[in-house]
C-alpha positions as CSV (number, residue, x, y, z in Angstrom):
1,M,-1.3,12.0,-28.8
2,T,0.1,13.8,-25.8
3,M,0.6,11.3,-22.6
4,V,0.1,13.5,-19.9
5,C,-0.3,11.4,-16.9
6,L,-1.1,7.9,-16.4
7,K,-4.5,8.1,-16.5
8,D,-3.8,8.5,-20.3
9,F,-2.2,5.5,-20.5
10,E,-4.7,3.7,-18.6
11,E,-7.5,4.7,-20.9
12,Y,-5.8,3.9,-24.5
13,A,-4.9,0.5,-22.4
14,R,-8.6,0.1,-21.7
15,Q,-9.5,1.2,-25.6
16,H,-7.2,-0.9,-27.2
17,L,-6.5,-4.4,-25.2
18,S,-8.7,-6.9,-25.7
19,K,-11.5,-7.1,-23.0
20,A,-10.1,-10.4,-22.3
21,T,-6.8,-8.9,-21.3
22,W,-8.1,-5.8,-20.3
23,D,-9.9,-7.3,-17.8
24,Y,-7.2,-9.7,-16.8
25,Y,-4.7,-6.9,-15.8
26,A,-7.5,-5.0,-14.3
27,A,-9.1,-7.7,-12.1
28,G,-9.2,-7.5,-8.1
29,A,-11.1,-9.9,-6.3
30,D,-14.3,-10.5,-6.0
31,E,-16.2,-6.9,-5.0
32,C,-12.6,-5.5,-5.6
33,C,-13.0,-3.0,-2.8
34,T,-9.2,-3.4,-2.4
35,R,-7.8,-2.9,-5.5
36,D,-9.9,0.3,-5.6
37,D,-9.1,1.6,-2.3
38,N,-5.4,0.9,-2.7
39,L,-6.2,4.4,-4.9
40,Q,-8.9,6.7,-2.7
41,A,-6.1,6.0,0.1
42,Y,-3.8,8.3,-1.2
43,K,-6.6,11.1,-1.6
44,R,-6.9,10.7,2.1
45,I,-3.4,11.9,2.8
46,R,-2.3,15.4,2.9
47,L,1.0,17.1,2.3
48,R,2.2,19.6,4.6
49,P,4.7,22.0,2.4
50,R,8.2,23.5,3.5
51,I,8.5,27.1,1.6
52,L,11.3,29.4,1.5
53,R,14.0,26.2,1.0
54,D,15.5,27.0,-2.1
55,V,14.8,23.8,-4.7
56,S,16.7,25.1,-7.4
57,M,18.1,21.8,-7.4
58,S,16.5,18.4,-7.2
59,D,18.6,15.3,-6.6
60,T,15.9,12.0,-7.0
61,R,18.5,9.3,-6.6
62,T,18.2,6.8,-3.7
63,T,19.7,3.0,-3.2
64,V,17.4,-0.1,-2.7
65,L,19.9,-2.9,-0.7
66,G,22.8,-1.0,-1.5
67,T,22.4,-0.3,-5.2
68,E,21.8,3.5,-6.1
69,I,18.3,4.2,-8.8
70,S,18.0,6.8,-10.4
71,F,14.6,7.6,-8.4
72,P,12.2,5.6,-6.2
73,V,9.9,3.7,-8.7
74,G,10.5,0.3,-9.7
75,I,8.3,-2.0,-11.3
76,A,6.5,-4.9,-9.5
77,P,6.1,-8.4,-10.9
78,T,3.2,-8.8,-13.4
79,A,3.0,-11.3,-15.2
80,F,2.2,-12.0,-19.2
81,H,3.7,-9.0,-20.2
82,C,3.1,-10.3,-24.1
83,L,-0.9,-10.1,-23.9
84,A,0.3,-6.0,-23.7
85,W,2.8,-6.2,-26.1
86,H,4.4,-8.7,-28.3
87,E,8.1,-8.0,-27.0
88,G,6.4,-8.0,-23.7
89,E,9.1,-8.5,-20.5
90,L,11.7,-7.7,-23.2
91,A,10.6,-4.4,-23.5
92,T,10.1,-4.1,-20.0
93,A,13.5,-4.7,-19.2
94,R,15.1,-1.8,-21.9
95,A,12.8,0.3,-20.5
96,T,13.8,0.0,-16.8
97,E,18.0,-0.3,-17.8
98,S,17.0,3.0,-19.9
99,L,15.7,4.7,-16.6
100,N,18.1,2.9,-13.8
101,T,15.7,2.1,-12.0
102,C,14.3,-1.7,-10.8
103,Y,12.9,-4.5,-12.2
104,I,11.1,-7.2,-10.3
105,T,10.6,-9.9,-12.7
106,S,7.9,-12.2,-12.5
107,T,7.9,-15.7,-12.4
108,Y,4.7,-16.2,-14.8
109,S,6.4,-14.3,-17.2
110,T,6.0,-14.4,-20.9
111,C,9.7,-14.8,-22.3
112,S,12.3,-16.4,-19.7
113,V,14.7,-15.3,-17.5
114,E,17.3,-15.8,-19.5
115,E,16.4,-13.1,-22.7
116,I,15.2,-11.2,-20.6
117,C,18.6,-10.5,-19.4
118,A,20.3,-10.6,-22.9
119,A,18.1,-8.1,-23.7
120,A,19.0,-5.6,-21.2
121,P,22.3,-7.0,-19.7
122,N,23.1,-4.1,-17.6
123,G,19.5,-3.9,-15.8
124,F,19.2,-4.1,-12.2
125,R,16.8,-6.8,-11.4
126,W,15.3,-8.8,-8.8
127,F,13.5,-12.1,-8.8
128,Q,9.6,-13.2,-7.5
129,L,9.4,-16.5,-6.7
130,Y,6.7,-18.5,-5.1
131,V,7.0,-21.7,-2.9
132,Y,6.3,-24.6,-5.1
133,R,4.8,-27.9,-3.5
134,D,7.7,-29.5,-5.9
135,R,10.5,-27.4,-4.4
136,N,13.2,-28.8,-7.0
137,L,10.8,-26.2,-9.2
138,S,11.7,-23.8,-7.2
139,E,15.1,-24.6,-6.2
140,Q,15.7,-24.7,-9.8
141,L,14.7,-21.2,-11.0
142,V,16.9,-19.5,-8.1
143,R,19.6,-21.2,-9.4
144,R,19.2,-20.0,-13.4
145,V,18.0,-16.2,-11.8
146,E,21.6,-16.6,-9.3
147,V,23.9,-17.9,-12.4
148,L,22.4,-14.7,-14.5
149,G,23.1,-12.0,-11.8
150,Y,20.0,-11.0,-10.4
151,K,19.7,-9.3,-6.9
152,A,17.6,-10.2,-5.1
153,L,14.8,-12.8,-4.7
154,V,11.4,-11.5,-4.0
155,L,9.0,-14.4,-2.1
156,T,5.5,-13.9,-2.3
157,V,3.7,-14.8,0.3
158,D,-0.1,-14.1,-0.4
159,V,-0.9,-16.4,-3.1
160,P,-1.6,-20.0,-0.8
161,Y,-5.0,-19.9,-2.8
162,T,-5.2,-17.5,-6.0
163,G,-7.8,-15.1,-5.1
164,K,-11.3,-15.2,-7.2
165,R,-11.2,-13.0,-9.6
166,R,-15.1,-13.1,-11.5
167,D,-14.1,-10.9,-14.7
168,D,-11.8,-14.0,-15.4
169,I,-13.9,-16.6,-14.7
170,R,-17.1,-14.7,-16.7
171,N,-14.5,-14.4,-19.8
172,R,-13.0,-18.1,-19.1
173,F,-9.5,-16.1,-19.0
174,K,-6.9,-18.7,-20.7
175,L,-3.1,-17.6,-21.8
176,P,-3.1,-17.6,-25.8
177,P,-1.8,-20.5,-27.4
178,H,0.7,-18.9,-28.9
179,L,2.5,-17.5,-25.3
180,K,3.3,-19.5,-22.5
181,V,5.1,-19.2,-18.9
182,K,8.4,-19.4,-20.4
183,N,10.0,-20.1,-17.5
184,F,8.5,-23.7,-17.0
185,E,9.2,-24.1,-20.6
186,G,10.0,-27.7,-21.5
187,V,8.7,-28.6,-17.0
188,F,5.0,-29.3,-18.0
189,E,4.6,-30.5,-21.3
190,E,3.9,-34.6,-20.9
191,T,1.4,-33.1,-17.9
192,T,-2.3,-32.9,-17.9
193,G,-5.0,-30.9,-15.9
194,L,-2.9,-27.8,-16.6
195,D,-4.5,-24.4,-15.5
196,E,-5.6,-21.4,-17.8
197,Y,-1.9,-20.6,-17.4
198,G,-0.5,-23.9,-18.6
199,V,0.8,-24.8,-15.7
200,P,-0.7,-27.5,-13.0
201,A,-3.3,-26.2,-10.8
202,N,-2.2,-27.5,-7.2
203,T,1.5,-26.2,-8.3
204,L,1.5,-24.0,-5.4
205,D,1.8,-24.8,-2.0
206,P,-0.5,-23.6,0.3
207,S,1.0,-24.9,3.5
208,I,3.6,-22.4,3.0
209,S,5.2,-21.0,6.3
210,W,8.0,-19.3,8.1
211,K,10.0,-22.4,7.9
212,D,9.9,-22.2,3.5
213,V,12.3,-18.8,4.7
214,H,14.7,-20.9,6.2
215,W,14.4,-23.6,3.6
216,L,14.8,-20.6,0.9
217,Q,18.1,-19.5,3.0
218,S,19.2,-22.6,3.1
219,V,19.5,-23.1,-0.8
220,T,20.7,-19.3,-1.5
221,R,23.3,-16.7,-0.5
222,L,20.7,-14.0,-2.4
223,P,19.4,-11.6,0.0
224,I,15.2,-12.2,0.2
225,I,12.8,-10.1,0.4
226,I,8.9,-11.2,1.5
227,K,5.7,-9.5,-0.9
228,G,2.5,-9.7,0.6
229,I,2.7,-8.0,5.0
230,L,0.3,-5.9,6.1
231,T,0.5,-6.4,9.8
232,K,3.7,-5.5,12.2
233,E,2.6,-9.2,13.4
234,D,4.3,-10.7,10.2
235,A,6.4,-7.9,9.7
236,E,8.2,-8.8,13.3
237,L,8.0,-12.0,12.6
238,A,10.2,-11.4,8.9
239,V,12.8,-9.3,10.5
240,E,13.2,-12.7,13.2
241,H,13.5,-14.6,10.2
242,G,16.4,-12.8,8.8
243,V,14.9,-11.4,5.8
244,Q,16.3,-8.2,3.8
245,G,13.6,-6.3,3.1
246,I,9.5,-6.5,3.2
247,I,7.2,-5.3,0.1
248,V,3.8,-4.0,1.3
249,S,1.5,-5.3,-0.1
250,N,-1.9,-7.1,-1.1
251,H,-1.4,-8.2,-4.7
252,G,-3.1,-5.0,-5.8
253,G,-6.3,-6.2,-4.5
254,R,-6.5,-9.8,-6.0
255,Q,-6.5,-11.6,-3.1
256,L,-8.4,-10.9,0.2
257,D,-10.7,-8.4,-0.4
258,G,-11.7,-6.3,2.2
259,G,-8.3,-6.5,3.5
260,P,-6.6,-2.6,3.8
261,A,-5.1,0.1,1.5
262,T,-1.4,-0.9,1.4
263,I,-0.1,2.6,1.5
264,D,-2.4,2.9,4.9
265,C,-0.2,-0.3,6.1
266,L,2.9,1.7,5.7
267,S,2.7,3.4,8.9
268,E,2.9,0.6,11.2
269,I,5.3,-1.7,9.5
270,V,7.9,1.1,9.3
271,D,7.6,1.2,13.1
272,A,8.0,-2.2,13.7
273,V,11.0,-3.0,12.0
274,Q,12.5,0.2,13.5
275,G,14.9,0.4,10.0
276,R,16.6,-3.4,10.5
277,V,15.2,-3.8,7.1
278,E,14.1,-2.1,3.8
279,V,10.7,-1.3,3.8
280,Y,9.0,-1.1,0.0
281,L,5.3,-0.6,-1.1
282,D,3.2,-1.1,-4.3
283,G,-0.3,-0.5,-4.8
284,G,-2.6,2.8,-5.9
285,V,0.7,4.8,-6.7
286,R,-0.4,6.8,-10.1
287,T,1.2,10.3,-9.9
288,G,4.6,11.4,-8.5
289,G,2.7,12.8,-5.2
290,D,1.7,9.1,-4.2
291,V,5.4,8.4,-4.2
292,L,6.1,11.5,-2.5
293,K,3.6,10.0,-0.1
294,A,4.7,6.7,0.4
295,L,8.8,7.6,1.0
296,A,7.2,10.5,3.7
297,L,5.6,7.8,5.3
298,G,8.5,5.6,5.3
299,A,8.7,3.2,2.4
300,K,12.4,3.0,0.5
301,C,11.1,2.2,-3.0
302,V,7.8,1.6,-4.5
303,F,7.0,-0.6,-7.7
304,I,4.5,0.1,-10.2
305,G,2.6,-3.1,-11.8
306,R,-0.5,-2.3,-13.7
307,P,0.9,1.2,-14.9
308,A,3.7,-0.4,-16.4
309,V,1.4,-2.9,-18.7
310,W,-0.7,0.3,-19.5
311,G,2.6,1.9,-21.0
312,L,3.4,-1.4,-23.0
313,A,0.4,-1.6,-24.1
314,Y,0.6,2.3,-25.9
315,K,4.1,1.7,-27.2
316,G,6.1,-0.9,-25.6
317,E,9.5,0.0,-24.6
318,Q,8.9,3.6,-25.2
319,G,5.6,3.7,-23.6
320,L,6.8,2.6,-20.2
321,R,9.7,4.8,-20.5
322,E,7.5,7.4,-20.5
323,V,5.3,6.1,-17.7
324,L,8.5,5.5,-15.7
325,Q,9.7,9.4,-17.2
326,I,6.3,10.9,-16.3
327,L,6.9,9.9,-12.7
328,K,9.8,11.1,-12.2
329,D,9.1,14.3,-13.1
330,E,5.7,14.5,-11.2
331,F,8.2,13.3,-8.2
332,C,10.7,15.6,-8.9
333,L,8.6,18.5,-8.7
334,S,6.7,17.4,-6.1
335,M,9.8,17.4,-4.2
336,A,10.0,20.8,-4.7
337,L,7.2,22.2,-4.0
338,S,6.9,20.7,-0.6
339,G,10.2,21.7,0.3
340,C,12.4,18.6,0.0
341,R,15.8,19.0,-2.0
342,N,16.6,15.3,-2.1
343,V,15.2,12.1,-0.8
344,A,17.3,12.1,2.5
345,E,14.5,15.3,3.4
346,I,11.5,13.3,2.6
347,N,9.7,12.7,6.2
348,R,7.2,11.9,8.2
349,N,6.4,15.4,8.7
350,L,5.5,16.5,6.0
351,I,1.8,14.3,5.8
352,H,-1.3,15.2,7.3
353,F,-3.7,12.6,7.2
354,S,-7.4,14.1,5.8
355,K,-10.6,13.5,7.5
356,L,-12.5,13.9,4.1
């Protein structure tokens, strides 16, 4: 089977994963309006290509927080990779290491952070973190990833409560008994009332606020990136609170349904922070042209979630490498056809907003 684009991997995963697993990965909140608009929003944006620019040489490299990556696409934090492929996050780590890009490891991974680092010792990784009612639980995770050489913490702030995902409720989705949230292995074994992921139901802290950013800064020297910002007001507050980066994200449309598509929020956030912190984006990226549009609107890098899982479902590490390589090749071609020889030449002059 020849995989030509990311949609091919999506169709393969839809056909080969169990219904409950497919629905879990595909789920958006409520009516899935925001999930779907993440995709449609890119189609409303048109490019203004420049011609006769000598694009015989192209360079897709960029940096995130000072570290060079081969092209501006990384892996967003997504849970339970072992549902898609038996090696799970180990395969993800090896694929991203081989392509020299950033992998944001999820707290809810089905391999431990130690196992992930052992699988790809030279990989470039950030760690996605929640703030728990028991702050010691969050702090212990921070200490572990510091020792392992993770380069930043990605604090996810849009889950004071978990969004309502209707198919998961209908399917009574539960993590299969042979899989665990490995980063919590041994922590909750004496606890009753575990949720569908094997974690106590009230672990997340809905009282999380800006003061918790200061708390996190007090327990680590790692850069802190906030994931889940959708407004210029919160972007300005993030800068005031001394974070090093922002990921414009609506959790893949899995939290608040009716919120905006991430690409539609990007410009106002980039304008608000005025270069004081780096701005990244996830949600809806499916082509190299999408990557180009996001960078033209000011993103330093984009992160993919569901497409990474589709790649794993296809052929594990090799499948994810193919997904990333297709995006890299498409991005390089879109750059050249738009008259851009390198990432520095991508700017907002490339963008035309369609009325379609």
